[in-house]
N, C-alpha and C positions, 0 to 999 in steps of 0.2 A: 115552472122554475122561476124563482124570484130574480130580481135584477142582479146581474153578475158583478160582484165586487172582488177585485184582485188586490190583496193587501200590498204586494210589492209595487204595483202600479200606482196605488193611491199615494204611496210614500214619495214618488218622484213627480207627481203632477205639478206643473208650472215651474219645476226646477230648471234653471238655465244651464245647458251644457255647451261650453265654448267650443267653437270650431274655427279653424284658420285664425287670422289675426284679429278679426272683429266680428265674426259670425257666431251664431248659436243655433241650438235646437232645443225646443221645449215640447214636452208632451202636454197638450192642453186638456185633452179629454179622450176617453176610450169607451167603447161599447162592447161588452163581452170579453171572453178570454178562452182558455182551453175548455172550460166547462160549457161554454156556449157552443163550441164546435161539436163536442160529443152529444150535446142535447139536440142540436140540429140534425146530426147524423142519425140519431135514434128514432127520429120521425120516420126514416126509411127502414132502419134496421131493427126496430122494435125496442124493447126495454134494454136489451144489450148488456154491456158491462157496467160494473159498479165501482171497482177499486181504481185507485190512482194508476196502478201498473197497467190495468186493462184499458183505462182511458188513454194512456200514452200509446198503447199498442194500437188502439183504434185510430187515433190521430195519425200515427205512423203509416198505418194501412191506407188511410184516405189520401195522404200526400203521395205515398209511393205509387199508388194506382191512379193519381190525378183526378180523384173525386173532389173537385174544387169548391163546389157550392157551399158546404158547411163552413169553409174558411171565410167566405164572403159575409158570414153573419157577424164577424168581428170587425169593428171599424175603429181606426185611430185618427185623432186630429192633432197635428203638430203646428207650432208656430216656428217659422224658419227665418233666419237672416243669413243671406248669402250674396256673393257677387252676382251681378246680372248675367255674366257669361255662364255661371253655374245654373242659375235659374232657367236660362234658355235651353239647357240640356234637360233640366228637370221636367219642364212642361211638355216635353215630347211624350211623356207617359200620360196618355190622355184618358186613363181609366180612373182618375181621381178628381176631386173637387177642390178648387182653390180660389183664393181671393188675395190679390197682391196690392201693395201700397201704390197709389197713383201719383205720378209726377204732375198730373194736371190739377190735382186738388191740393197737394202738399208740396212744400219746399223741401227738396231732397237734402239730406245731411251731407256734410263734408266727410264722408267715410268711403274709403277706397281700399281694395285688396292689393297688397304688395307681397309677392311671394318671399318666403324666407330664403336666405342664402342657399340653403341645402336643396331648395326646390327650383333653383335656376338651372336650366339645362338647354343644350342646343337641340336642334331638330334631329330626330332619329334618321339614320340613313336607310333603314329598311321598314320604317313604319310611317306612312305618309301623314297620319293624323296625330302622331305622338312625339314625345320627347325622348332623347337618348338617355341611357343609363350612365354614360360617362360623366365624371365629375369635372366641373369647370373650375377655373382658378378663382380665388377669393376676390382678386382685383376685377375680373370680368363680372362676377356675380354682383359686386357692389356697384359697378358701372350700370348694369341693367336695372337694379333697384333704384338707383339715383335718377335715371332717365324716366322710369315709370312714375316715380313720385313727382318729378318736375312736370310731366305732361298732365298728371292728375291735378296738381295745384293750379296750373294755367287754365285747364278746362273749368274747374270749379270757380275760379276767380271771374272768368268771363260769364259763367252762369249766374253768379251772384250779382254782378253788375247789371246784367239784363233784367233780372227779377226786380232789383231795386229801381230800375228805370221805368218800371211799370209794364214791361212786356209780359204778355200772357205766359204763365208757367208752362203751358203745353208746348210753346215755341222755344222758350228759354232752355228747356231741358235737352233739346235735340242733339247737342254736341257733347253731352256727358258720356264718358267712356263705359265700356262693358265691365270695368273693374269696380264701378260704383256698387255699393251694397243696397240691396232691396230686401223687403220683408213680405212674407205671405203666410196665410193660414192654409194648410194643406191637409185634406181629409182623404183617407184611402182605406178600402177594406183589406183584410189580411191577405187574401189570395193575390190581389194585384200589388200589394206592398211587397210580397215575397218575390214577385216577378221583377219589380223595380230593383230589389236588393240583389237578385241574381245577376242582373246586367251591370249595376253600378258598383258592386263589390268585386267584379272581375278585374284582374290585373291590367287589362287593356283599357279600362275606363280611365278618364282623366283623374289624376290624383286628387284634385280639389273637390270633385264630387264623391270620390271614394271615401274621403274622410267623413263627409256627411253621412254616407251610407253606413259606415261603421257605427256611428252614434245611433242612427235609426235602428240598426240591428239590436244594439244593447237595450234601447228603450222598449222595443217590441218584445224582447225576451222577458221583460218585467211583466208585460201584459199576458203573453201566451208562451211560457217557457217550453212546454212540450212541443208545440207547433214549431217553434224556432229550432229546437233540437233536431226535429225531423227534417226541417228545411236544410240545416247545415249538413246533415248526414247524406241526404238524397240529392239535394240540388246544388248547394254551394260547393260541397266537397265530393260530389259525384261526377262521373264521366260517362257520357253516352256515346254509343257507336252506331254508325250507319250499317246497312246490310253488307256493303262491300268491306267495311272495316271489321265487322264480325267474322266474315269469311277469312280475312287476312289474319285475324287473331287466332282463329282455329288452325290455320295453316302453320303459323309460327309455333303454336303449342304442340302441333304434331311433328315438329322438326322439319317442316317443308319451307320452301322459299316463299318470301312475302310477295304476293302477286301485285301489290300496289306499286305504282311508279309516279314520278313527278310530284305535282301538288298534292295528290291524294296521299302519297306516301309521307310527305311533309306533315300534313294534317294529322295522319294516323300516329306518326312518331311523336308529335307535339302532345297529343292526348295521352299517350302512354307515359311520357315524361311528366306531364302534369299530374297524372294519377300517382306516380311514384313520389313526386314532391309532396303531395297531400298526405 
């Protein structure tokens, strides 16, 4: 099979998609698409299917049964600009290749993330790592934004003074805050990219990284629309149950009492509610 060209992907190459107040995502390059997935699978399955409908069925079968290696044949490269605190969450996904701008070689720009008023929230009372859904007053939100901007301005002014004094850039940068924007090239195969999307599109993920994941999803859809459709059906919008939860589900469907209690019951109920909301 010749080099895989996906027309929809070609049309968006190097196009900048804004994210947050100063960030962006760009699809720089890609290798393969849906056609590459089915071609790789046919090495194992033989000549196999030929029509678009049958190709979609094969891709769906592969993803549903977690035959992941054909998806690793598709590779996407993105240029990303994001706040450092988002980048530190991003790099926890160690199955990709990346190269980030270095504050040792470059003078960092005066670009910091300031959350929009609607994104200012107090700490959640029942989620130790997240924000509350309750709406804060406009006065409080503006105070928060003002304090963040003041701290950023002070930090960058000190950084600039140190750089201009001749101090080594690798030392001058140490007090710059996590809200500073950074840039990276990030390359990932489709299998691991879908795992990233599964985690970072989840409602429990921090909003700032979720909005990046949403853009990544749409750009990936241009490269491999059949694979993304299957991902959304089986992974993003699917619900899995443990053995205990399946037993409980059978009991409930049979009109019997739910045998789960405590935290197990809470998790089971949350999954059911999540499935209904989907």
